[in-house]
Wavefront OBJ file of the C-alpha trace (Angstrom):
o trace
v -86.782 -32.676 54.130
v -86.782 -36.417 53.628
v -84.602 -38.284 51.156
v -86.262 -39.997 48.206
v -85.140 -42.378 45.517
v -86.788 -41.861 42.153
v -87.351 -44.178 39.202
v -87.689 -42.633 35.743
v -89.675 -44.103 32.873
v -90.028 -42.972 29.272
v -93.460 -42.190 27.856
v -94.717 -40.948 24.502
v -98.054 -39.180 24.371
v -99.868 -38.129 21.234
v -102.676 -35.775 20.311
v -104.078 -33.971 17.281
v -104.779 -31.002 19.587
v -101.230 -29.934 20.512
v -98.153 -30.492 22.636
v -99.848 -29.754 25.972
v -102.576 -32.312 25.329
v -100.023 -34.927 24.226
v -98.150 -34.449 27.517
v -101.360 -34.603 29.542
v -102.433 -37.786 27.729
v -99.127 -39.498 28.561
v -99.200 -38.458 32.234
v -102.881 -39.350 32.704
v -102.401 -42.812 31.218
v -99.265 -43.495 33.275
v -101.040 -42.346 36.452
v -103.561 -45.174 35.993
v -100.898 -47.772 36.828
v -97.954 -45.868 38.356
v -98.440 -44.199 41.718
v -96.396 -41.375 43.248
v -95.561 -39.626 39.953
v -93.577 -36.503 40.858
v -92.072 -34.788 37.811
v -91.593 -34.963 34.060
v -89.107 -33.695 31.487
v -89.894 -33.340 27.787
v -87.086 -34.955 25.790
v -88.470 -34.949 22.256
v -91.247 -33.293 20.272
v -92.418 -34.490 16.873
v -95.278 -33.695 14.560
v -97.008 -35.287 11.612
v -97.770 -33.124 8.581
v -100.624 -33.700 6.141
v -101.424 -31.376 3.232
v -98.946 -28.797 4.505
v -100.524 -28.576 7.982
v -99.750 -30.104 11.371
v -102.146 -32.971 11.874
v -100.762 -34.737 14.947
v -98.267 -34.182 17.779
v -96.068 -36.731 19.601
v -94.159 -35.809 22.748
v -91.654 -38.116 24.439
v -90.941 -37.440 28.086
v -89.254 -38.871 31.135
v -91.593 -39.211 34.084
v -90.357 -39.969 37.562
v -91.968 -41.475 40.626
v -90.771 -42.154 44.158
v -89.983 -45.685 45.193
v -91.862 -47.038 48.199
v -90.011 -47.083 51.520
l 1 2 3 4 5 6 7 8 9 10 11 12 13 14 15 16 17 18 19 20 21 22 23 24 25 26 27 28 29 30 31 32 33 34 35 36 37 38 39 40 41 42 43 44 45 46 47 48 49 50 51 52 53 54 55 56 57 58 59 60 61 62 63 64 65 66 67 68 69
């Protein structure tokens, strides 16, 4: 097993469709400009309420990628 050094960044994804989609939106967008993404950790979950119903989700996460050798 090789040794890696990781860099972590914070992302916030949002979606009206749920937590999973908010996470996927954040990771997909980050993957457009950050290569070698390896893991993520959800650190915060929030929601927006309108008329007594959940209308929008926001999920903050740490995403990590390996640094180039």
